[in-house]
C-alpha atoms as one frame of an Amber mdcrd trajectory, in Angstrom:
protein
  22.042  -9.375  15.120  20.296  -6.567  13.257  16.686  -6.724  12.132  17.704
  -6.974   8.466  20.661  -9.343   8.736  18.784 -12.447   7.555  16.530 -10.685
   5.041  16.470 -12.043   1.480  13.220 -10.502   0.244  11.320  -7.247   0.714
   7.672  -6.463   0.049   6.851  -2.766  -0.160   3.453  -1.155   0.131   3.135
   1.836  -2.189   0.719   4.439  -0.795   2.097   6.037   2.345   5.243   3.902
   2.230   6.990   4.463  -1.107   4.889   7.423  -2.219   3.486  10.357  -0.282
   0.117   9.665  -1.858  -2.319   9.069   0.993  -3.717  12.638   1.076  -5.544
  12.012  -2.222  -7.618   9.315  -0.536  -8.956  11.734   2.028 -10.769  13.656
  -0.712 -11.112  11.231  -3.641 -14.212   9.288  -2.626 -15.963  12.085  -0.698
 -15.649  14.357  -3.745 -17.098  11.658  -5.995 -20.002  11.026  -3.617 -20.776
  14.739  -3.365 -20.810  14.984  -7.168 -23.498  12.273  -7.082 -25.603  14.039
  -4.463 -24.564  11.890  -1.506 -23.140  13.127   1.788 -20.070  11.146   2.904
 -20.237   9.752   6.427 -17.582  10.685   8.943 -16.231   7.128   9.194 -15.929
   6.646   5.429 -12.140   6.916   5.164 -11.514   4.292   7.826 -14.119   1.960
   6.359 -12.509   2.106   2.919  -8.858   1.867   3.984  -8.572  -1.963   3.903
 -10.397  -2.319   0.575  -9.193  -2.711  -3.008 -10.576  -0.541  -5.830 -13.427
  -2.844  -6.777 -14.262  -3.483  -3.133 -14.494   0.290  -2.609 -16.891   0.604
  -5.542 -19.053  -2.239  -4.251 -19.082  -0.693  -0.782 -20.188   2.711  -2.134
 -22.903   1.163  -4.256 -24.244  -0.830  -1.311 -23.913   1.740   1.471 -24.972
   4.852  -0.458 -27.655   3.374  -2.704 -25.910   4.351  -5.931 -27.406   3.137
  -9.200 -24.100   3.040 -11.077 -22.462  -0.374 -11.416 -19.387  -1.156  -9.370
 -17.349  -1.043 -12.591 -18.670   2.418 -13.483 -17.847   3.720 -10.013 -14.390
   2.227 -10.120 -13.766   3.764 -13.539 -14.828   7.192 -12.257 -12.397   6.912
  -9.369  -9.639   5.581 -11.613  -9.868   8.543 -13.980  -9.180  10.873 -11.078
  -6.375   8.660  -9.831  -4.753   8.400 -13.267  -4.090  12.123 -13.238  -2.741
  12.030  -9.691  -0.373   9.076 -10.064   0.678   9.983 -13.574   1.511  13.596
 -12.780   1.688  14.376  -9.061   2.344  11.691  -6.414   5.885  12.196  -4.993
   8.400   9.772  -3.489   8.710   9.750   0.268  12.050  10.717   1.800  14.769
   8.075   1.836  13.021   5.630  -0.492  15.467   5.568  -3.380  18.550   5.325
  -1.156  17.014   2.349   0.667  16.093   0.604  -2.583  19.614   1.094  -3.926
  21.119  -0.378  -0.757  18.835  -3.401  -0.757  19.505  -3.997  -4.451  23.267
  -3.982  -3.897  22.787  -6.571  -1.145  20.887  -8.866  -3.489  17.534  -8.524
  -1.747  14.655  -9.410  -4.068  11.957  -6.732  -3.979   8.387  -6.316  -5.122
   5.460  -3.994  -4.506   2.188  -5.188  -2.971  -0.601  -2.638  -3.098  -4.354
  -2.173  -3.015  -3.968   0.321  -5.866  -4.452  -0.844  -9.450  -1.254  -2.159
 -11.016  -1.297   0.182 -14.014  -1.608   3.194 -11.723   1.176   1.881  -9.514
   3.518   1.229 -12.417   2.732   4.630 -13.943   3.750   6.406 -10.747   6.832
   4.304 -10.120   8.133   4.773 -13.649   7.606   8.526 -13.352   9.590   8.769
 -10.105  12.279   6.370 -11.382  12.050   3.365  -9.043  10.343   0.704 -11.161
  13.679  -0.913 -12.005  14.195  -2.076  -8.436  11.159  -4.363  -8.353  10.567
  -7.773  -9.872   6.807  -7.305  -9.978   3.827  -5.287  -8.764   1.066  -7.224
  -6.999  -2.339  -5.577  -6.886  -5.025  -6.819  -4.506  -7.630  -6.447  -7.257
  -5.703  -8.704  -9.642  -4.848 -11.224  -6.955  -8.456 -11.392  -5.792  -7.539
 -11.002  -2.140  -6.914  -8.013   0.127  -4.290  -7.156   2.691  -6.614  -8.298
   5.442  -5.900 -11.895   4.356  -2.569 -13.606   5.073  -2.909 -15.463   1.751
  -2.025 -12.245  -0.094   1.387 -11.790   1.538   2.143 -15.533   1.488   1.462
 -15.677  -2.247   3.823 -12.768  -2.886   6.594 -14.330  -0.790   6.153 -17.656
  -2.562   6.684 -15.928  -5.898   9.739 -14.132  -4.533  11.102 -17.469  -3.382
  11.703 -16.293   0.182  10.228 -17.561   3.434   8.165 -15.131   5.538  10.800
 -15.125   8.294  13.431 -13.887   5.806  11.119 -11.396   4.113  10.481  -7.874
   5.385   7.194  -6.105   4.748   7.292  -2.297   4.720   3.831  -0.921   5.520
   2.172   2.213   6.844  -1.309   0.734   7.364  -2.214  -1.031  10.594  -4.481
  -3.691   9.072  -1.778  -4.716   6.584   0.973  -4.714   9.210  -1.165  -6.930
  11.451  -1.863  -9.339   8.597   1.788  -9.603   7.577   2.835 -10.176  11.174
   0.236 -12.948  11.577   1.689 -14.593   8.473   5.168 -14.660  10.047   6.866
 -11.795   8.192   9.301  -9.261   9.575   7.362  -5.993   9.623   8.704  -2.465
   9.426   5.973   0.110   9.998   6.598   3.407   8.227   5.002   6.501   9.682
   2.449   8.301   7.562   0.198  11.112   8.697  -2.865   9.168   7.549  -2.145
   6.452  10.133  -1.130   8.708  13.022  -4.092   7.545  15.107  -2.737   4.001
  14.886   0.819   4.897  15.889   0.773   3.135  19.261  -0.717  -0.068  17.890
   1.690  -0.067  14.936   4.604   0.271  17.325   3.285  -2.764  19.219   2.680
  -4.908  16.135   5.752  -4.144  14.029   9.291  -5.369  14.549  10.387  -1.775
  13.935   8.571   1.540  13.603  10.306   4.349  11.725   9.316   7.970  11.279
  10.916   7.928   7.819  12.849   5.559   5.556  15.526   8.232   5.359  18.556
   6.861   7.155  16.956   3.445   7.748  19.749   1.061   8.732  19.960  -2.070
   6.587
């Protein structure tokens, strides 16, 4: 029996899974901090990876002694992201073919992301894949991050599929671990940003793929 034979629902991460968008996050926050006279620490990227937009802003305010409110910091980051998602972020290889195949098989699909919903929907409309998804779930709107099983369970409940018949496509280790703890089928998608976690992702996930191109459904 194949991995996908009993699948009725699919939850897709966006950054690093659907879109080749992770490189922006390597420079986004450091550039903002430098513009405010702060020197980013070497471990900043890893510290921020599990956090939603507002959580990032709160972290920066706390850890770097910034006087701006969390909302002001988030807005500054969002303005930079609006340009990126609205004009630049490209699809990863194989994404549209996979979505078409799943749609023809009647699999219900949604997006679950730490990125703001309006940014997510802007990018997905631009690259032409919004029509495949019933809904976009943003950690900020849901009030819970991908480090909490409640996030994925809530999404599956809305989809109307049990975790065991729902596949989660993720590139991030923390999210893959959370989904697996919650009982989902997990497909880890390689992204350069998570290369250092390759071995652990291969251990955690039900399948690890270098690309969604040619993924067998």
